[in-house]
PyMOL Python script that loads the backbone (N, CA, C, O; Angstrom):
from pymol import cmd

cmd.read_pdbstr("""\
ATOM      1  N   UNK A   1     -30.714 -10.654  13.967  1.00  0.00           N
ATOM      2  CA  UNK A   1     -30.360 -10.969  12.597  1.00  0.00           C
ATOM      3  C   UNK A   1     -29.001 -10.359  12.264  1.00  0.00           C
ATOM      4  O   UNK A   1     -28.709  -9.229  12.657  1.00  0.00           O
ATOM      5  N   UNK A   2     -28.185 -11.101  11.548  1.00  0.00           N
ATOM      6  CA  UNK A   2     -26.846 -10.643  11.197  1.00  0.00           C
ATOM      7  C   UNK A   2     -26.932  -9.715   9.990  1.00  0.00           C
ATOM      8  O   UNK A   2     -27.558 -10.031   8.978  1.00  0.00           O
ATOM      9  N   UNK A   3     -26.293  -8.578  10.129  1.00  0.00           N
ATOM     10  CA  UNK A   3     -26.262  -7.592   9.057  1.00  0.00           C
ATOM     11  C   UNK A   3     -25.326  -8.061   7.942  1.00  0.00           C
ATOM     12  O   UNK A   3     -24.266  -8.622   8.217  1.00  0.00           O
ATOM     13  N   UNK A   4     -25.711  -7.836   6.698  1.00  0.00           N
ATOM     14  CA  UNK A   4     -24.909  -8.272   5.548  1.00  0.00           C
ATOM     15  C   UNK A   4     -23.535  -7.595   5.552  1.00  0.00           C
ATOM     16  O   UNK A   4     -22.537  -8.222   5.196  1.00  0.00           O
ATOM     17  N   UNK A   5     -23.477  -6.328   5.950  1.00  0.00           N
ATOM     18  CA  UNK A   5     -22.197  -5.605   5.975  1.00  0.00           C
ATOM     19  C   UNK A   5     -21.249  -6.230   6.991  1.00  0.00           C
ATOM     20  O   UNK A   5     -20.071  -6.438   6.700  1.00  0.00           O
ATOM     21  N   UNK A   6     -21.757  -6.527   8.176  1.00  0.00           N
ATOM     22  CA  UNK A   6     -20.894  -7.111   9.214  1.00  0.00           C
ATOM     23  C   UNK A   6     -20.393  -8.491   8.814  1.00  0.00           C
ATOM     24  O   UNK A   6     -19.251  -8.855   9.093  1.00  0.00           O
ATOM     25  N   UNK A   7     -21.257  -9.250   8.158  1.00  0.00           N
ATOM     26  CA  UNK A   7     -20.866 -10.582   7.710  1.00  0.00           C
ATOM     27  C   UNK A   7     -19.779 -10.508   6.646  1.00  0.00           C
ATOM     28  O   UNK A   7     -18.840 -11.303   6.668  1.00  0.00           O
ATOM     29  N   UNK A   8     -19.894  -9.569   5.720  1.00  0.00           N
ATOM     30  CA  UNK A   8     -18.876  -9.390   4.683  1.00  0.00           C
ATOM     31  C   UNK A   8     -17.552  -8.963   5.289  1.00  0.00           C
ATOM     32  O   UNK A   8     -16.501  -9.461   4.886  1.00  0.00           O
ATOM     33  N   UNK A   9     -17.583  -8.052   6.248  1.00  0.00           N
ATOM     34  CA  UNK A   9     -16.353  -7.602   6.910  1.00  0.00           C
ATOM     35  C   UNK A   9     -15.710  -8.762   7.670  1.00  0.00           C
ATOM     36  O   UNK A   9     -14.489  -8.917   7.655  1.00  0.00           O
ATOM     37  N   UNK A  10     -16.531  -9.571   8.331  1.00  0.00           N
ATOM     38  CA  UNK A  10     -16.003 -10.717   9.060  1.00  0.00           C
ATOM     39  C   UNK A  10     -15.283 -11.681   8.122  1.00  0.00           C
ATOM     40  O   UNK A  10     -14.193 -12.159   8.437  1.00  0.00           O
ATOM     41  N   UNK A  11     -15.889 -11.966   6.971  1.00  0.00           N
ATOM     42  CA  UNK A  11     -15.261 -12.871   6.021  1.00  0.00           C
ATOM     43  C   UNK A  11     -14.029 -12.256   5.372  1.00  0.00           C
ATOM     44  O   UNK A  11     -13.080 -12.973   5.055  1.00  0.00           O
ATOM     45  N   UNK A  12     -14.027 -10.940   5.168  1.00  0.00           N
ATOM     46  CA  UNK A  12     -12.864 -10.285   4.574  1.00  0.00           C
ATOM     47  C   UNK A  12     -11.649 -10.421   5.494  1.00  0.00           C
ATOM     48  O   UNK A  12     -10.551 -10.728   5.030  1.00  0.00           O
ATOM     49  N   UNK A  13     -11.841 -10.196   6.781  1.00  0.00           N
ATOM     50  CA  UNK A  13     -10.733 -10.319   7.715  1.00  0.00           C
ATOM     51  C   UNK A  13     -10.459 -11.773   8.093  1.00  0.00           C
ATOM     52  O   UNK A  13      -9.366 -12.095   8.560  1.00  0.00           O
ATOM     53  N   UNK A  14     -11.430 -12.642   7.898  1.00  0.00           N
ATOM     54  CA  UNK A  14     -11.241 -14.052   8.199  1.00  0.00           C
ATOM     55  C   UNK A  14     -10.464 -14.798   7.131  1.00  0.00           C
ATOM     56  O   UNK A  14     -10.051 -15.937   7.343  1.00  0.00           O
ATOM     57  N   UNK A  15     -10.261 -14.157   5.974  1.00  0.00           N
ATOM     58  CA  UNK A  15      -9.521 -14.803   4.894  1.00  0.00           C
ATOM     59  C   UNK A  15      -8.080 -15.110   5.305  1.00  0.00           C
ATOM     60  O   UNK A  15      -7.547 -16.162   4.953  1.00  0.00           O
ATOM     61  N   UNK A  16      -7.458 -14.213   6.035  1.00  0.00           N
ATOM     62  CA  UNK A  16      -6.081 -14.469   6.463  1.00  0.00           C
ATOM     63  C   UNK A  16      -6.018 -15.633   7.448  1.00  0.00           C
ATOM     64  O   UNK A  16      -5.053 -16.396   7.447  1.00  0.00           O
ATOM     65  N   UNK A  17      -7.046 -15.771   8.288  1.00  0.00           N
ATOM     66  CA  UNK A  17      -7.074 -16.911   9.211  1.00  0.00           C
ATOM     67  C   UNK A  17      -7.240 -18.213   8.451  1.00  0.00           C
ATOM     68  O   UNK A  17      -6.662 -19.234   8.823  1.00  0.00           O
ATOM     69  N   UNK A  18      -8.035 -18.179   7.381  1.00  0.00           N
ATOM     70  CA  UNK A  18      -8.223 -19.373   6.555  1.00  0.00           C
ATOM     71  C   UNK A  18      -6.921 -19.759   5.857  1.00  0.00           C
ATOM     72  O   UNK A  18      -6.582 -20.941   5.789  1.00  0.00           O
ATOM     73  N   UNK A  19      -6.198 -18.784   5.345  1.00  0.00           N
ATOM     74  CA  UNK A  19      -4.914 -19.059   4.692  1.00  0.00           C
ATOM     75  C   UNK A  19      -3.912 -19.606   5.700  1.00  0.00           C
ATOM     76  O   UNK A  19      -3.153 -20.524   5.388  1.00  0.00           O
ATOM     77  N   UNK A  20      -3.907 -19.045   6.905  1.00  0.00           N
ATOM     78  CA  UNK A  20      -3.014 -19.554   7.947  1.00  0.00           C
ATOM     79  C   UNK A  20      -3.360 -20.993   8.311  1.00  0.00           C
ATOM     80  O   UNK A  20      -2.464 -21.801   8.557  1.00  0.00           O
ATOM     81  N   UNK A  21      -4.642 -21.320   8.346  1.00  0.00           N
ATOM     82  CA  UNK A  21      -5.059 -22.692   8.629  1.00  0.00           C
ATOM     83  C   UNK A  21      -4.628 -23.641   7.516  1.00  0.00           C
ATOM     84  O   UNK A  21      -4.198 -24.761   7.790  1.00  0.00           O
ATOM     85  N   UNK A  22      -4.740 -23.205   6.268  1.00  0.00           N
ATOM     86  CA  UNK A  22      -4.302 -24.038   5.137  1.00  0.00           C
ATOM     87  C   UNK A  22      -2.802 -24.291   5.213  1.00  0.00           C
ATOM     88  O   UNK A  22      -2.348 -25.412   4.983  1.00  0.00           O
ATOM     89  N   UNK A  23      -2.036 -23.261   5.534  1.00  0.00           N
ATOM     90  CA  UNK A  23      -0.581 -23.424   5.675  1.00  0.00           C
ATOM     91  C   UNK A  23      -0.274 -24.407   6.797  1.00  0.00           C
ATOM     92  O   UNK A  23       0.589 -25.273   6.651  1.00  0.00           O
ATOM     93  N   UNK A  24      -0.981 -24.275   7.913  1.00  0.00           N
ATOM     94  CA  UNK A  24      -0.758 -25.175   9.045  1.00  0.00           C
ATOM     95  C   UNK A  24      -1.115 -26.616   8.689  1.00  0.00           C
ATOM     96  O   UNK A  24      -0.392 -27.545   9.048  1.00  0.00           O
ATOM     97  N   UNK A  25      -2.223 -26.800   7.988  1.00  0.00           N
ATOM     98  CA  UNK A  25      -2.683 -28.153   7.659  1.00  0.00           C
ATOM     99  C   UNK A  25      -1.822 -28.827   6.581  1.00  0.00           C
ATOM    100  O   UNK A  25      -1.806 -30.054   6.489  1.00  0.00           O
ATOM    101  N   UNK A  26      -1.114 -28.046   5.772  1.00  0.00           N
ATOM    102  CA  UNK A  26      -0.273 -28.648   4.730  1.00  0.00           C
ATOM    103  C   UNK A  26       1.174 -28.826   5.179  1.00  0.00           C
ATOM    104  O   UNK A  26       2.039 -29.110   4.351  1.00  0.00           O
ATOM    105  N   UNK A  27       1.452 -28.667   6.456  1.00  0.00           N
ATOM    106  CA  UNK A  27       2.793 -28.948   6.944  1.00  0.00           C
ATOM    107  C   UNK A  27       3.551 -27.737   7.438  1.00  0.00           C
ATOM    108  O   UNK A  27       4.774 -27.788   7.562  1.00  0.00           O
ATOM    109  N   UNK A  28       2.869 -26.668   7.720  1.00  0.00           N
ATOM    110  CA  UNK A  28       3.473 -25.423   8.215  1.00  0.00           C
ATOM    111  C   UNK A  28       4.517 -24.903   7.240  1.00  0.00           C
ATOM    112  O   UNK A  28       4.442 -25.174   6.042  1.00  0.00           O
ATOM    113  N   UNK A  29       5.480 -24.164   7.746  1.00  0.00           N
ATOM    114  CA  UNK A  29       6.486 -23.561   6.867  1.00  0.00           C
ATOM    115  C   UNK A  29       7.604 -24.524   6.510  1.00  0.00           C
ATOM    116  O   UNK A  29       8.192 -24.423   5.433  1.00  0.00           O
ATOM    117  N   UNK A  30       7.904 -25.459   7.409  1.00  0.00           N
ATOM    118  CA  UNK A  30       9.057 -26.327   7.181  1.00  0.00           C
ATOM    119  C   UNK A  30       8.727 -27.587   6.391  1.00  0.00           C
ATOM    120  O   UNK A  30       9.555 -28.063   5.614  1.00  0.00           O
ATOM    121  N   UNK A  31       7.546 -28.125   6.576  1.00  0.00           N
ATOM    122  CA  UNK A  31       7.187 -29.392   5.927  1.00  0.00           C
ATOM    123  C   UNK A  31       6.183 -29.227   4.787  1.00  0.00           C
ATOM    124  O   UNK A  31       5.572 -30.207   4.361  1.00  0.00           O
ATOM    125  N   UNK A  32       6.009 -28.041   4.303  1.00  0.00           N
ATOM    126  CA  UNK A  32       5.045 -27.789   3.236  1.00  0.00           C
ATOM    127  C   UNK A  32       5.505 -28.441   1.931  1.00  0.00           C
ATOM    128  O   UNK A  32       6.697 -28.428   1.624  1.00  0.00           O
ATOM    129  N   UNK A  33       4.584 -29.004   1.170  1.00  0.00           N
ATOM    130  CA  UNK A  33       4.968 -29.644  -0.096  1.00  0.00           C
ATOM    131  C   UNK A  33       5.538 -28.639  -1.095  1.00  0.00           C
ATOM    132  O   UNK A  33       5.091 -27.495  -1.177  1.00  0.00           O
ATOM    133  N   UNK A  34       6.527 -29.094  -1.845  1.00  0.00           N
ATOM    134  CA  UNK A  34       7.158 -28.226  -2.831  1.00  0.00           C
ATOM    135  C   UNK A  34       6.317 -28.165  -4.099  1.00  0.00           C
ATOM    136  O   UNK A  34       5.818 -29.182  -4.579  1.00  0.00           O
ATOM    137  N   UNK A  35       6.171 -26.959  -4.631  1.00  0.00           N
ATOM    138  CA  UNK A  35       5.467 -26.792  -5.901  1.00  0.00           C
ATOM    139  C   UNK A  35       6.403 -26.985  -7.080  1.00  0.00           C
ATOM    140  O   UNK A  35       6.045 -27.612  -8.077  1.00  0.00           O
ATOM    141  N   UNK A  36       7.615 -26.435  -6.956  1.00  0.00           N
ATOM    142  CA  UNK A  36       8.629 -26.570  -8.000  1.00  0.00           C
ATOM    143  C   UNK A  36       9.827 -27.272  -7.370  1.00  0.00           C
ATOM    144  O   UNK A  36      10.442 -26.728  -6.453  1.00  0.00           O
ATOM    145  N   UNK A  37      10.168 -28.463  -7.842  1.00  0.00           N
ATOM    146  CA  UNK A  37      11.282 -29.204  -7.234  1.00  0.00           C
ATOM    147  C   UNK A  37      12.606 -28.445  -7.321  1.00  0.00           C
ATOM    148  O   UNK A  37      12.876 -27.749  -8.300  1.00  0.00           O
ATOM    149  N   UNK A  38      13.417 -28.591  -6.288  1.00  0.00           N
ATOM    150  CA  UNK A  38      14.775 -28.040  -6.196  1.00  0.00           C
ATOM    151  C   UNK A  38      14.828 -26.516  -6.222  1.00  0.00           C
ATOM    152  O   UNK A  38      15.866 -25.956  -6.574  1.00  0.00           O
ATOM    153  N   UNK A  39      13.750 -25.825  -5.863  1.00  0.00           N
ATOM    154  CA  UNK A  39      13.784 -24.354  -5.826  1.00  0.00           C
ATOM    155  C   UNK A  39      13.437 -23.796  -4.461  1.00  0.00           C
ATOM    156  O   UNK A  39      13.772 -22.648  -4.171  1.00  0.00           O
ATOM    157  N   UNK A  40      12.783 -24.562  -3.620  1.00  0.00           N
ATOM    158  CA  UNK A  40      12.355 -24.066  -2.321  1.00  0.00           C
ATOM    159  C   UNK A  40      11.008 -23.366  -2.367  1.00  0.00           C
ATOM    160  O   UNK A  40      10.558 -22.828  -1.355  1.00  0.00           O
ATOM    161  N   UNK A  41      10.364 -23.365  -3.513  1.00  0.00           N
ATOM    162  CA  UNK A  41       9.042 -22.755  -3.626  1.00  0.00           C
ATOM    163  C   UNK A  41       8.013 -23.779  -3.175  1.00  0.00           C
ATOM    164  O   UNK A  41       7.776 -24.787  -3.840  1.00  0.00           O
ATOM    165  N   UNK A  42       7.408 -23.495  -2.025  1.00  0.00           N
ATOM    166  CA  UNK A  42       6.436 -24.407  -1.447  1.00  0.00           C
ATOM    167  C   UNK A  42       5.050 -23.778  -1.478  1.00  0.00           C
ATOM    168  O   UNK A  42       4.886 -22.610  -1.831  1.00  0.00           O
ATOM    169  N   UNK A  43       4.062 -24.575  -1.101  1.00  0.00           N
ATOM    170  CA  UNK A  43       2.692 -24.064  -1.015  1.00  0.00           C
ATOM    171  C   UNK A  43       2.614 -22.949   0.015  1.00  0.00           C
ATOM    172  O   UNK A  43       1.912 -21.959  -0.193  1.00  0.00           O
ATOM    173  N   UNK A  44       3.330 -23.100   1.122  1.00  0.00           N
ATOM    174  CA  UNK A  44       3.307 -22.087   2.173  1.00  0.00           C
ATOM    175  C   UNK A  44       3.877 -20.755   1.680  1.00  0.00           C
ATOM    176  O   UNK A  44       3.328 -19.700   1.997  1.00  0.00           O
ATOM    177  N   UNK A  45       4.952 -20.788   0.919  1.00  0.00           N
ATOM    178  CA  UNK A  45       5.555 -19.561   0.400  1.00  0.00           C
ATOM    179  C   UNK A  45       4.587 -18.840  -0.541  1.00  0.00           C
ATOM    180  O   UNK A  45       4.436 -17.620  -0.473  1.00  0.00           O
ATOM    181  N   UNK A  46       3.943 -19.596  -1.407  1.00  0.00           N
ATOM    182  CA  UNK A  46       3.000 -18.994  -2.358  1.00  0.00           C
ATOM    183  C   UNK A  46       1.795 -18.415  -1.621  1.00  0.00           C
ATOM    184  O   UNK A  46       1.363 -17.302  -1.922  1.00  0.00           O
ATOM    185  N   UNK A  47       1.251 -19.157  -0.664  1.00  0.00           N
ATOM    186  CA  UNK A  47       0.101 -18.656   0.078  1.00  0.00           C
ATOM    187  C   UNK A  47       0.449 -17.433   0.917  1.00  0.00           C
ATOM    188  O   UNK A  47      -0.359 -16.514   1.044  1.00  0.00           O
ATOM    189  N   UNK A  48       1.647 -17.420   1.488  1.00  0.00           N
ATOM    190  CA  UNK A  48       2.048 -16.247   2.277  1.00  0.00           C
ATOM    191  C   UNK A  48       2.190 -15.007   1.407  1.00  0.00           C
ATOM    192  O   UNK A  48       1.707 -13.935   1.769  1.00  0.00           O
ATOM    193  N   UNK A  49       2.844 -15.147   0.272  1.00  0.00           N
ATOM    194  CA  UNK A  49       3.100 -13.971  -0.551  1.00  0.00           C
ATOM    195  C   UNK A  49       1.876 -13.504  -1.320  1.00  0.00           C
ATOM    196  O   UNK A  49       1.701 -12.304  -1.534  1.00  0.00           O
ATOM    197  N   UNK A  50       1.041 -14.421  -1.732  1.00  0.00           N
ATOM    198  CA  UNK A  50      -0.116 -14.034  -2.548  1.00  0.00           C
ATOM    199  C   UNK A  50      -1.324 -13.679  -1.686  1.00  0.00           C
ATOM    200  O   UNK A  50      -1.985 -12.669  -1.929  1.00  0.00           O
ATOM    201  N   UNK A  51      -1.611 -14.490  -0.700  1.00  0.00           N
ATOM    202  CA  UNK A  51      -2.837 -14.297   0.056  1.00  0.00           C
ATOM    203  C   UNK A  51      -2.681 -13.619   1.391  1.00  0.00           C
ATOM    204  O   UNK A  51      -3.381 -12.649   1.679  1.00  0.00           O
ATOM    205  N   UNK A  52      -1.786 -14.104   2.203  1.00  0.00           N
ATOM    206  CA  UNK A  52      -1.701 -13.657   3.595  1.00  0.00           C
ATOM    207  C   UNK A  52      -1.220 -12.222   3.722  1.00  0.00           C
ATOM    208  O   UNK A  52      -1.747 -11.466   4.538  1.00  0.00           O
ATOM    209  N   UNK A  53      -0.243 -11.839   2.941  1.00  0.00           N
ATOM    210  CA  UNK A  53       0.324 -10.495   3.055  1.00  0.00           C
ATOM    211  C   UNK A  53      -0.633  -9.441   2.514  1.00  0.00           C
ATOM    212  O   UNK A  53      -0.715  -8.345   3.068  1.00  0.00           O
ATOM    213  N   UNK A  54      -1.358  -9.752   1.443  1.00  0.00           N
ATOM    214  CA  UNK A  54      -2.260  -8.778   0.817  1.00  0.00           C
ATOM    215  C   UNK A  54      -3.637  -8.741   1.455  1.00  0.00           C
ATOM    216  O   UNK A  54      -4.431  -7.855   1.135  1.00  0.00           O
ATOM    217  N   UNK A  55      -3.945  -9.667   2.339  1.00  0.00           N
ATOM    218  CA  UNK A  55      -5.287  -9.747   2.894  1.00  0.00           C
ATOM    219  C   UNK A  55      -5.727  -8.492   3.655  1.00  0.00           C
ATOM    220  O   UNK A  55      -6.869  -8.077   3.459  1.00  0.00           O
ATOM    221  N   UNK A  56      -4.919  -7.857   4.501  1.00  0.00           N
ATOM    222  CA  UNK A  56      -5.399  -6.642   5.171  1.00  0.00           C
ATOM    223  C   UNK A  56      -5.773  -5.518   4.202  1.00  0.00           C
ATOM    224  O   UNK A  56      -6.755  -4.811   4.426  1.00  0.00           O
ATOM    225  N   UNK A  57      -5.012  -5.351   3.147  1.00  0.00           N
ATOM    226  CA  UNK A  57      -5.346  -4.306   2.173  1.00  0.00           C
ATOM    227  C   UNK A  57      -6.625  -4.643   1.420  1.00  0.00           C
ATOM    228  O   UNK A  57      -7.466  -3.773   1.193  1.00  0.00           O
ATOM    229  N   UNK A  58      -6.769  -5.899   1.035  1.00  0.00           N
ATOM    230  CA  UNK A  58      -7.990  -6.320   0.345  1.00  0.00           C
ATOM    231  C   UNK A  58      -9.196  -6.173   1.269  1.00  0.00           C
ATOM    232  O   UNK A  58     -10.260  -5.731   0.836  1.00  0.00           O
ATOM    233  N   UNK A  59      -9.036  -6.541   2.535  1.00  0.00           N
ATOM    234  CA  UNK A  59     -10.134  -6.434   3.490  1.00  0.00           C
ATOM    235  C   UNK A  59     -10.535  -4.979   3.712  1.00  0.00           C
ATOM    236  O   UNK A  59     -11.722  -4.680   3.843  1.00  0.00           O
ATOM    237  N   UNK A  60      -9.565  -4.076   3.756  1.00  0.00           N
ATOM    238  CA  UNK A  60      -9.883  -2.667   3.954  1.00  0.00           C
ATOM    239  C   UNK A  60     -10.655  -2.106   2.760  1.00  0.00           C
ATOM    240  O   UNK A  60     -11.652  -1.407   2.939  1.00  0.00           O
ATOM    241  N   UNK A  61     -10.208  -2.403   1.569  1.00  0.00           N
ATOM    242  CA  UNK A  61     -10.901  -1.919   0.372  1.00  0.00           C
ATOM    243  C   UNK A  61     -12.294  -2.528   0.287  1.00  0.00           C
ATOM    244  O   UNK A  61     -13.256  -1.826  -0.026  1.00  0.00           O
ATOM    245  N   UNK A  62     -12.415  -3.831   0.563  1.00  0.00           N
ATOM    246  CA  UNK A  62     -13.712  -4.485   0.542  1.00  0.00           C
ATOM    247  C   UNK A  62     -14.653  -3.897   1.589  1.00  0.00           C
ATOM    248  O   UNK A  62     -15.844  -3.727   1.329  1.00  0.00           O
ATOM    249  N   UNK A  63     -14.125  -3.588   2.762  1.00  0.00           N
ATOM    250  CA  UNK A  63     -14.927  -2.969   3.809  1.00  0.00           C
ATOM    251  C   UNK A  63     -15.440  -1.604   3.381  1.00  0.00           C
ATOM    252  O   UNK A  63     -16.595  -1.267   3.644  1.00  0.00           O
ATOM    253  N   UNK A  64     -14.606  -0.819   2.730  1.00  0.00           N
ATOM    254  CA  UNK A  64     -15.038   0.496   2.257  1.00  0.00           C
ATOM    255  C   UNK A  64     -16.084   0.378   1.156  1.00  0.00           C
ATOM    256  O   UNK A  64     -16.991   1.206   1.070  1.00  0.00           O
ATOM    257  N   UNK A  65     -15.965  -0.637   0.319  1.00  0.00           N
ATOM    258  CA  UNK A  65     -16.971  -0.842  -0.730  1.00  0.00           C
ATOM    259  C   UNK A  65     -18.308  -1.229  -0.112  1.00  0.00           C
ATOM    260  O   UNK A  65     -19.348  -0.696  -0.499  1.00  0.00           O
ATOM    261  N   UNK A  66     -18.289  -2.151   0.842  1.00  0.00           N
ATOM    262  CA  UNK A  66     -19.527  -2.659   1.424  1.00  0.00           C
ATOM    263  C   UNK A  66     -20.210  -1.603   2.296  1.00  0.00           C
ATOM    264  O   UNK A  66     -21.426  -1.428   2.220  1.00  0.00           O
ATOM    265  N   UNK A  67     -19.439  -0.908   3.117  1.00  0.00           N
ATOM    266  CA  UNK A  67     -20.042   0.062   4.030  1.00  0.00           C
ATOM    267  C   UNK A  67     -20.296   1.407   3.380  1.00  0.00           C
ATOM    268  O   UNK A  67     -21.071   2.203   3.910  1.00  0.00           O
ATOM    269  N   UNK A  68     -19.665   1.684   2.246  1.00  0.00           N
ATOM    270  CA  UNK A  68     -19.854   2.965   1.573  1.00  0.00           C
ATOM    271  C   UNK A  68     -19.319   4.135   2.371  1.00  0.00           C
ATOM    272  O   UNK A  68     -19.901   5.219   2.342  1.00  0.00           O
ATOM    273  N   UNK A  69     -18.218   3.938   3.083  1.00  0.00           N
ATOM    274  CA  UNK A  69     -17.691   4.980   3.965  1.00  0.00           C
ATOM    275  C   UNK A  69     -16.785   5.971   3.261  1.00  0.00           C
ATOM    276  O   UNK A  69     -16.284   6.894   3.904  1.00  0.00           O
ATOM    277  N   UNK A  70     -16.558   5.819   1.979  1.00  0.00           N
ATOM    278  CA  UNK A  70     -15.778   6.813   1.250  1.00  0.00           C
ATOM    279  C   UNK A  70     -14.353   6.379   0.996  1.00  0.00           C
ATOM    280  O   UNK A  70     -13.864   5.399   1.559  1.00  0.00           O
ATOM    281  N   UNK A  71     -13.697   7.138   0.129  1.00  0.00           N
ATOM    282  CA  UNK A  71     -12.343   6.794  -0.309  1.00  0.00           C
ATOM    283  C   UNK A  71     -11.334   7.883   0.031  1.00  0.00           C
ATOM    284  O   UNK A  71     -10.178   7.788  -0.381  1.00  0.00           O
ATOM    285  N   UNK A  72     -11.727   8.900   0.759  1.00  0.00           N
ATOM    286  CA  UNK A  72     -10.840  10.046   0.987  1.00  0.00           C
ATOM    287  C   UNK A  72      -9.676   9.735   1.907  1.00  0.00           C
ATOM    288  O   UNK A  72      -8.568  10.211   1.659  1.00  0.00           O
ATOM    289  N   UNK A  73      -9.879   8.965   2.946  1.00  0.00           N
ATOM    290  CA  UNK A  73      -8.820   8.763   3.940  1.00  0.00           C
ATOM    291  C   UNK A  73      -8.276   7.340   3.961  1.00  0.00           C
ATOM    292  O   UNK A  73      -8.010   6.800   5.034  1.00  0.00           O
ATOM    293  N   UNK A  74      -8.110   6.730   2.805  1.00  0.00           N
ATOM    294  CA  UNK A  74      -7.531   5.392   2.739  1.00  0.00           C
ATOM    295  C   UNK A  74      -6.003   5.421   2.781  1.00  0.00           C
ATOM    296  O   UNK A  74      -5.376   4.429   3.155  1.00  0.00           O
ATOM    297  N   UNK A  75      -5.409   6.531   2.406  1.00  0.00           N
ATOM    298  CA  UNK A  75      -3.949   6.704   2.370  1.00  0.00           C
ATOM    299  C   UNK A  75      -3.289   5.711   1.420  1.00  0.00           C
ATOM    300  O   UNK A  75      -2.198   5.215   1.703  1.00  0.00           O
ATOM    301  N   UNK A  76      -3.937   5.417   0.304  1.00  0.00           N
ATOM    302  CA  UNK A  76      -3.351   4.531  -0.690  1.00  0.00           C
ATOM    303  C   UNK A  76      -2.526   5.286  -1.721  1.00  0.00           C
ATOM    304  O   UNK A  76      -1.709   4.690  -2.422  1.00  0.00           O
ATOM    305  N   UNK A  77      -2.736   6.594  -1.817  1.00  0.00           N
ATOM    306  CA  UNK A  77      -2.003   7.411  -2.775  1.00  0.00           C
ATOM    307  C   UNK A  77      -0.747   7.972  -2.097  1.00  0.00           C
ATOM    308  O   UNK A  77      -0.857   8.641  -1.070  1.00  0.00           O
ATOM    309  N   UNK A  78       0.426   7.717  -2.643  1.00  0.00           N
ATOM    310  CA  UNK A  78       1.640   8.242  -2.008  1.00  0.00           C
ATOM    311  C   UNK A  78       1.789   9.748  -2.252  1.00  0.00           C
ATOM    312  O   UNK A  78       1.577  10.231  -3.364  1.00  0.00           O
ATOM    313  N   UNK A  79       2.147  10.460  -1.222  1.00  0.00           N
ATOM    314  CA  UNK A  79       2.433  11.889  -1.320  1.00  0.00           C
ATOM    315  C   UNK A  79       3.951  12.047  -1.355  1.00  0.00           C
ATOM    316  O   UNK A  79       4.601  12.165  -0.316  1.00  0.00           O
ATOM    317  N   UNK A  80       4.493  12.047  -2.550  1.00  0.00           N
ATOM    318  CA  UNK A  80       5.942  11.983  -2.725  1.00  0.00           C
ATOM    319  C   UNK A  80       6.635  13.208  -2.144  1.00  0.00           C
ATOM    320  O   UNK A  80       7.712  13.071  -1.563  1.00  0.00           O
ATOM    321  N   UNK A  81       6.068  14.384  -2.276  1.00  0.00           N
ATOM    322  CA  UNK A  81       6.711  15.596  -1.765  1.00  0.00           C
ATOM    323  C   UNK A  81       6.808  15.582  -0.250  1.00  0.00           C
ATOM    324  O   UNK A  81       7.792  16.070   0.306  1.00  0.00           O
ATOM    325  N   UNK A  82       5.821  15.040   0.422  1.00  0.00           N
ATOM    326  CA  UNK A  82       5.829  15.015   1.886  1.00  0.00           C
ATOM    327  C   UNK A  82       6.539  13.785   2.451  1.00  0.00           C
ATOM    328  O   UNK A  82       7.127  13.849   3.531  1.00  0.00           O
ATOM    329  N   UNK A  83       6.488  12.671   1.728  1.00  0.00           N
ATOM    330  CA  UNK A  83       6.976  11.415   2.279  1.00  0.00           C
ATOM    331  C   UNK A  83       8.189  10.849   1.541  1.00  0.00           C
ATOM    332  O   UNK A  83       8.440   9.645   1.606  1.00  0.00           O
ATOM    333  N   UNK A  84       8.919  11.671   0.864  1.00  0.00           N
ATOM    334  CA  UNK A  84      10.022  11.174   0.033  1.00  0.00           C
ATOM    335  C   UNK A  84      11.073  10.457   0.858  1.00  0.00           C
ATOM    336  O   UNK A  84      11.660   9.478   0.397  1.00  0.00           O
ATOM    337  N   UNK A  85      11.320  10.928   2.067  1.00  0.00           N
ATOM    338  CA  UNK A  85      12.350  10.302   2.901  1.00  0.00           C
ATOM    339  C   UNK A  85      11.926   8.879   3.301  1.00  0.00           C
ATOM    340  O   UNK A  85      12.737   7.953   3.274  1.00  0.00           O
ATOM    341  N   UNK A  86      10.662   8.717   3.666  1.00  0.00           N
ATOM    342  CA  UNK A  86      10.160   7.401   4.058  1.00  0.00           C
ATOM    343  C   UNK A  86      10.102   6.455   2.861  1.00  0.00           C
ATOM    344  O   UNK A  86      10.392   5.266   2.994  1.00  0.00           O
ATOM    345  N   UNK A  87       9.732   6.973   1.708  1.00  0.00           N
ATOM    346  CA  UNK A  87       9.701   6.160   0.505  1.00  0.00           C
ATOM    347  C   UNK A  87      11.113   5.721   0.092  1.00  0.00           C
ATOM    348  O   UNK A  87      11.314   4.595  -0.362  1.00  0.00           O
ATOM    349  N   UNK A  88      12.068   6.612   0.254  1.00  0.00           N
ATOM    350  CA  UNK A  88      13.454   6.290  -0.065  1.00  0.00           C
ATOM    351  C   UNK A  88      13.993   5.228   0.918  1.00  0.00           C
ATOM    352  O   UNK A  88      14.702   4.306   0.514  1.00  0.00           O
ATOM    353  N   UNK A  89      13.656   5.366   2.182  1.00  0.00           N
ATOM    354  CA  UNK A  89      14.114   4.404   3.180  1.00  0.00           C
ATOM    355  C   UNK A  89      13.479   3.036   2.959  1.00  0.00           C
ATOM    356  O   UNK A  89      14.101   2.007   3.223  1.00  0.00           O
ATOM    357  N   UNK A  90      12.236   3.025   2.474  1.00  0.00           N
ATOM    358  CA  UNK A  90      11.537   1.762   2.231  1.00  0.00           C
ATOM    359  C   UNK A  90      12.077   1.084   1.021  1.00  0.00           C
ATOM    360  O   UNK A  90      11.610   0.004   0.658  1.00  0.00           O
TER     361      UNK A  90
END
""", "prot")
cmd.dss("prot")
cmd.show_as("cartoon", "prot")
cmd.util.cbc("prot")
cmd.orient("prot")
């Protein structure tokens, strides 16, 4: 029997594959339909910026919620005193 936690984690990480499939089926990056004429904003650009890029972070948070593994070592809080050089470079 499939565990509910494993199934949720699978779907959380599978979301990026689904978005990639949608981008591929709508014409990839070059032939994607334009959402706003004469701007270059296509369906692929919107899906990449909204869904595909944020999916690993959403999947990690969702995994921690489902498994109940805690919030201490997610490294989502910036430590400005220790990492100021990296933050400045970014």
